[in-house]
C-alpha positions in Angstrom: 41.6 32.3 14.4 41.0 28.8 15.0 39.1 25.8 13.9 35.8 24.7 15.5 36.4 22.0 18.5 32.6 21.6 18.2 29.8 20.8 15.6 28.4 23.9 14.1 25.0 25.0 15.8 23.2 25.2 12.5 24.4 21.5 11.6 22.8 20.6 15.1 19.6 22.3 14.2 19.4 20.7 10.7 20.6 17.1 11.9 17.6 17.4 14.8 15.1 18.2 11.9 16.0 15.3 9.7 15.8 13.1 13.2 12.5 14.4 14.1 11.2 14.1 10.2 12.7 10.4 10.2 10.9 9.5 13.3 7.9 10.9 12.1 8.4 9.0 8.5 8.6 5.6 10.6 5.6 6.3 12.6 3.6 7.4 9.6 4.9 4.4 7.4 3.8 2.0 9.9 0.2 3.5 10.2 -0.4 4.0 6.3 1.3 1.4 4.6 -1.7 -1.1 4.9 -3.6 1.2 2.8 -1.6 0.7 -0.3 -4.3 -1.1 -2.1 -5.7 -4.5 -2.5 -3.6 -7.1 -4.5 -4.6 -10.9 -4.8 -1.2 -11.8 -5.5 0.3 -10.5 -2.3 -1.3 -13.6 -0.5 1.6 -15.3 -2.1 5.1 -16.0 -0.5 6.4 -12.8 1.3 3.9 -10.6 -0.5 4.7 -7.8 -3.0 8.3 -6.8 -3.0 8.8 -3.2 -2.7 11.4 -1.5 -5.2 14.2 0.0 -3.5 14.1 2.7 -6.1 13.5 6.3 -5.2 11.9 8.9 -7.0 14.5 9.6 -9.8 14.7 6.1 -10.6 11.3 5.4 -10.5 10.7 7.5 -13.3 13.3 5.8 -15.4 11.8 2.3 -15.2 13.6 1.6 -11.6 17.0 1.4 -13.4 19.8 2.3 -11.1 22.4 -0.3 -10.8 24.8 1.7 -13.1 22.9 5.2 -13.1 23.3 7.8 -10.5 23.5 11.5 -9.8 25.3 13.8 -7.6 21.8 15.0 -6.0 20.0 12.2 -5.6 20.4 9.3 -3.0 20.7 5.5 -4.8 20.5 2.4 -2.8 19.8 0.1 -5.8 23.7 0.1 -6.1 25.6 1.6 -2.5 28.6 2.3 -4.6 26.8 5.1 -6.2 26.6 7.1 -3.1 30.2 7.9 -3.7 28.4 10.5 -6.3 27.1 12.3 -3.5 29.7 14.8 -2.3 27.0 16.9 -0.5 24.3 16.2 2.1 21.3 14.7 0.5 18.0 14.1 2.0 15.1 12.4 0.1 11.3 11.7 1.3 8.5 10.2 -1.1 5.3 9.1 -1.0 2.7 7.4 -3.5 -0.8 6.9 -4.2 -2.2 3.8 -6.1 -5.1 2.3 -8.0 -5.5 -1.2 -8.6 -8.2 -3.3 -10.7 -8.0 -7.1 -10.5 -9.9 -9.2 -12.8 -10.7 -12.8 -12.2 -12.8 -15.5 -14.0 -14.0 -16.5 -10.7 -14.5 -13.5 -8.3 -15.0 -10.6 -10.7 -13.5 -7.3 -10.9 -12.4 -5.5 -7.7 -11.4 -1.9 -7.8 -9.0 -0.5 -4.7 -7.1 2.8 -4.1 -4.7 3.5 -1.3 -1.5 5.1 -0.5 1.9 4.9 1.6 5.2 6.2 2.5 7.8 5.0 -0.1 10.9 6.2 1.9 12.7 8.5 3.8 16.7 8.8 3.6 19.7 10.9 4.2 23.1 10.8 2.6 26.1 12.6 3.8 30.0 12.8 3.3 32.6 11.4 6.4 35.3 12.1 4.2 36.3 13.3 0.6 35.5 9.7 -0.6 33.2 8.2 1.7 29.5 8.7 2.0 27.3 7.0 4.2 23.1 6.9 4.2 20.4 5.8 6.5 17.1 5.0 5.1 14.0 3.6 6.2 11.5 2.1 3.5 9.2 -1.1 2.9 10.6 -4.3 2.2 7.2 -5.9 1.1 3.4 -5.3 1.6 0.6 -7.7 2.0 -3.0 -6.6 1.5 -5.8 -8.6 -0.3 -9.1 -9.8 0.4 -11.6 -12.1 -1.6 -14.8 -14.1 -1.2 -16.2 -17.1 -2.8 -19.3 -19.4 -2.4 -19.7 -23.3 -2.7 -22.7 -25.4 -2.9 -23.0 -28.7 -0.7 -24.0 -31.5 -2.6 -27.5 -32.6 -1.8 -28.3 -29.6 0.4 -29.6 -26.3 -0.2 -27.1 -24.7 1.8 -24.3 -22.5 0.5 -21.0 -22.1 2.2 -19.5 -18.5 2.0 -15.7 -18.4 2.1 -13.6 -15.3 2.8 -10.0 -14.9 2.7 -8.1 -11.7 3.9 -4.8 -10.9 4.8 -2.6 -7.8 5.9 0.7 -6.6 7.2 4.1 -5.1 6.2 7.6 -6.2 6.2 9.9 -3.3 6.6 13.7 -2.4 6.3 16.2 0.0 7.9 19.1 0.5 5.9 22.7 1.6 6.5 24.6 2.0 3.3 28.1 3.1 2.3 29.9 4.2 -0.9 33.9 4.6 -1.2 35.1 6.0 -4.2 38.6 4.3 -5.1 39.5 6.8 -8.0 37.4 8.4 -10.3 36.7 5.9 -12.5 35.6 2.9 -9.9 33.7 2.7 -6.6 32.6 0.3 -4.0 29.8 0.0 -1.7 27.7 -1.9 0.6 24.6 -2.0 2.3 23.1 -3.8 5.4 19.6 -3.9 6.1 17.8 -4.8 9.4 14.5 -6.2 8.1 11.3 -6.8 10.6 7.5 -6.9 10.5 4.6 -9.1 11.0 1.8 -10.6 8.8 -1.9 -11.9 9.6 -3.7 -14.3 7.2 -7.3 -15.5 8.0 -10.0 -17.5 6.3 -13.7 -17.2 7.0 -16.3 -19.9 6.8 -19.9 -19.5 7.0 -22.5 -22.2 6.6 -25.9 -20.9 5.2 -28.0 -19.0 7.4 -26.0 -19.6 10.6 -25.3 -16.6 12.6 -21.9 -17.7 13.7 -18.7 -18.1 11.3 -15.7 -20.1 12.0 -12.4 -18.1 11.3 -8.9 -19.4 11.1 -6.1 -16.8 11.8 -2.2 -17.1 11.5 0.2 -14.4 12.4 4.0 -14.4 11.4 6.6 -12.2 13.1 10.0 -12.0 11.2 13.2 -10.3 11.6 16.7 -10.7 9.9 19.6 -8.9 8.0 20.2 -8.4 4.2 23.6 -7.6 3.1 24.3 -5.9 -0.4 27.7 -5.5 -2.0 28.0 -3.5 -5.2 30.5 -1.8 -7.6 30.6 0.6 -10.5 33.2 1.4 -13.0 33.2 4.1 -15.9 35.3 4.8 -19.3 35.1 7.5 -21.4 33.6 6.9 -24.9 33.4 9.0 -28.0 33.9 12.7 -27.4 32.6 15.6 -25.5 32.6 14.1 -22.1 30.3 10.9 -22.9 30.8 8.2 -20.5 30.0 4.6 -20.2 29.2 3.1 -16.7 29.1 -0.6 -15.6 27.7 -1.7 -12.3 26.4 -4.9 -10.5 25.3 -5.8 -7.0 23.8 -9.0 -5.1 21.4 -9.0 -2.0 22.2 -11.9 0.1 19.9 -12.5 2.7 21.4 -13.6 6.2 20.0 -16.0 8.8 16.2 -14.9 9.6 14.1 -15.8 12.7 10.4 -16.1 12.9 7.6 -17.0 15.0 3.8 -17.9 14.3 0.5 -18.1 15.9 -2.5 -20.0 14.7 -5.9 -20.3 16.3 -10.0 -20.9 15.4 -12.1 -18.0 16.3 -16.0 -18.2 16.6 -17.7 -14.6 15.7 -21.0 -13.5 15.3 -21.9 -11.6 11.9 -20.5 -8.4 13.2 -17.1 -9.8 13.8 -17.5 -10.2 17.7 -15.2 -12.9 18.8 -16.5 -15.9 20.8 -14.8 -19.0 21.5 -11.1 -19.2 20.9 -9.1 -22.4 20.3 -5.4 -22.0 20.0 -3.8 -24.5 17.4 -0.1 -23.1 18.7 1.4 -20.2 20.0 4.8 -18.4 19.5 6.0 -21.6 17.3 9.6 -20.8 16.1 10.4 -21.3 12.4 13.0 -20.2 10.2 11.9 -17.8 7.3 13.7 -18.1 3.9 13.7 -14.9 1.8 14.9 -14.2 -1.6 18.3 -13.2 -3.0 18.8 -10.8 -5.8 21.5 -10.4 -8.4 21.6 -7.2 -10.7 23.7 -6.2 -13.9 23.3 -2.5 -15.3 24.9 -0.3 -17.7 24.6 3.5 -18.4 25.6 6.1 -21.2 25.6 9.5 -19.9 26.8 12.9 -20.6 27.5 14.7 -17.3 24.0 15.8 -15.8 22.6 16.6 -19.4 21.2 13.3 -20.5 21.3 9.4 -19.5 20.2 6.2 -21.0 20.6 2.9 -18.7 19.5 -0.4 -18.5 19.2 -3.3 -15.8 19.0 -7.2 -15.5 17.7 -8.1 -12.3 17.6 -12.1 -11.2 15.5 -13.0 -8.4 16.1 -16.2 -6.7 12.9 -17.7 -5.1 13.0 -21.2 -5.2 12.9 -22.7 -1.5 11.5 -19.3 -0.2 8.9 -19.9 2.6 7.4 -17.9 5.0 3.5 -18.0 5.3 1.3 -21.2 5.1 -1.9 -19.8 3.7 -0.8 -20.2 0.1 -3.0 -23.1 -1.4 -2.1 -24.3 -4.7 0.8 -21.8 -5.1 4.5 -21.6 -5.5 7.3 -19.6 -6.5 9.8 -19.6 -9.1 12.9 -17.5 -10.0 12.3 -14.5 -12.0 14.1 -12.3 -14.6 13.4 -8.6 -15.4 14.6 -6.1 -17.9 14.7 -2.4 -17.0 15.2 0.7 -19.5 15.2 4.1 -18.9 16.5 7.8 -19.6 16.5 11.0 -18.3 17.2 14.7 -20.2 17.6 17.9 -18.5 17.8 20.7 -21.3 19.2 23.5 -19.0 22.7 21.8 -18.9 23.0 22.4 -22.5 22.6 26.0 -22.1 19.0 26.4 -22.5 17.3 29.1 -20.6 14.0 29.1 -18.8 12.2 27.3 -15.8 10.8 24.4 -17.9 14.5 23.7 -19.5 15.6 23.4 -16.2 13.2 20.6 -15.5 14.5 17.0 -15.6 12.2 14.7 -18.0 12.6 11.0 -17.5 10.9 7.9 -19.0 11.2 4.3 -18.6 9.9 0.7 -18.7 10.1 -2.7 -17.3 9.3 -6.2 -18.6 9.8 -9.6 -16.8 8.6 -12.5 -14.6 7.0 -12.0 -11.1 7.8 -14.8 -8.7 4.3 -15.8 -8.6 3.1 -19.2 -9.8 -0.7 -20.0 -10.0 -1.7 -23.5 -10.3 1.7 -24.0 -12.1 1.2 -21.2 -14.3 3.6 -18.1 -14.1 2.8 -14.3 -14.0 4.4 -11.7 -16.1 4.2 -8.0 -15.2 4.9 -4.9 -17.7 5.1 -1.3 -16.7 6.0 1.9 -18.0 6.8 5.3 -16.2 7.0 8.8 -16.9 8.8 11.2 -14.5 9.6 15.1 -13.9 12.1 16.6 -11.7 10.8 20.2 -10.9 13.7 22.7 -9.3 12.3 24.6 -6.3 15.5 26.2 -5.0 18.0 26.9 -7.9 18.6 23.2 -8.6 19.4 22.4 -5.0 15.9 21.2 -4.2 13.8 19.3 -6.5 10.2 18.1 -6.5 10.0 14.6 -8.4 6.6 13.4 -9.7 6.4 9.9 -11.3 3.5 8.1 -13.1 3.6 4.4 -13.4 1.0 2.4 -15.3 1.5 -1.4 -15.4 -0.4 -4.8 -15.2 0.4 -8.3 -14.4 -1.2 -11.2 -16.3 -1.3 -15.0 -15.7 0.2 -16.9 -18.5 -3.0 -19.0 -18.8 -5.6 -16.1 -18.5 -8.4 -18.4 -18.5 -7.7 -19.4 -15.0 -5.8 -16.9 -13.5 -6.0 -12.9 -12.5 -5.3 -9.7 -14.4 -4.1 -7.0 -12.4 -3.9 -3.1 -13.7 -2.5 -0.6 -11.7 -1.6 3.3 -11.6 1.1 4.6 -9.2 1.6 8.3 -8.6 4.6 9.0 -6.8 5.8 12.4 -5.2 9.2 12.8 -3.9 11.4 15.7 -2.6 14.9 15.9 -2.2 17.1 18.5 -0.5 20.9 19.1 -1.5 22.9 21.2 1.0 26.3 21.2 2.8 25.0 20.2 6.2 28.4 18.7 7.6 31.1 20.8 6.4 32.5 22.8 9.3 33.6 26.6 8.7 37.5 26.7 9.1 37.5 29.8 10.9 35.7 31.9 13.3 
């Protein structure tokens, strides 16, 4: 009998499978992320910031600063990775419907879908857990048209504005259990991507139009430390947990191209005039500070609340944002989860986890000096598919954004349906003996 000197072949096979799925996820995400639905607000700043909540947390109103579980990955607060004592693999995708209502443009309905995340977490020692994840950072997808009359002229000018692109992050996280009541963690993300914006102008019945296009390329790092602490309260194994995390942006680099094109009505490009190419600039991205608390009883039930602060003043990225600016934001998130089987109840539907939550707060967007608020509610379920070690998670989210001055702004309603799978296993524990 002897200790193994090499990694078990089964572990190698599982890790190779994860690596393959991870690469497929990256490729798929790059292909479909632009199909996430049209949002006029994504024209502003760096677009729509993607939540770093995974399937479980989405069903609870995106809470997660102090709310974790042993069989789910939590990157909202990397300190909660210390709860993962086995290997956990998670994958999530979503479909969404958006309806935008504008006084000037009218009603626009769009439907799309995208990959939300692909992630792996595993122990490297009894108290250390690390994770690698690939997920969107922000999304840009908008298109709208308008017309303008020319004074003392019968011709009408047609304007069309559109943009697309995505900013993505590759995250490496670590959680360390200092003692049973306190844990610390940190996450480092490499953020990269490109975005294009264009404005089309066509005069009257002319068969040619002029298009101004700008492309932005960015890359940089984000560092996110976090901690959690818990204490026993009341009786019967009830605990109160507190947590905090900060997402700090490290220096970014960027370059941009801008050029005019002459196109026919079939968008065939003719003459091209370059304004500038590969112009270097320094993007400014937002930072975030979050506090959270949760009351829970083992895996039976939990109630949680987060308060998030986003610091957007001074953020700069794209130049195609007329009459628009950004503001700091505050968001409140509240959610809970209940799993009846942990109270001794039998039957399949008593082994399902039931989740609900909501969030309310400001967005960073300012339209003609007026803020935009966002409200959403979520309902989620975790269906066991393999003796509680693997789960199929579904989440339904309804929300809307509204400009404070609705007569001059845009109302946006959205429905998101998220589907996630998480698998818990002992991938990296070696057998002791032959």
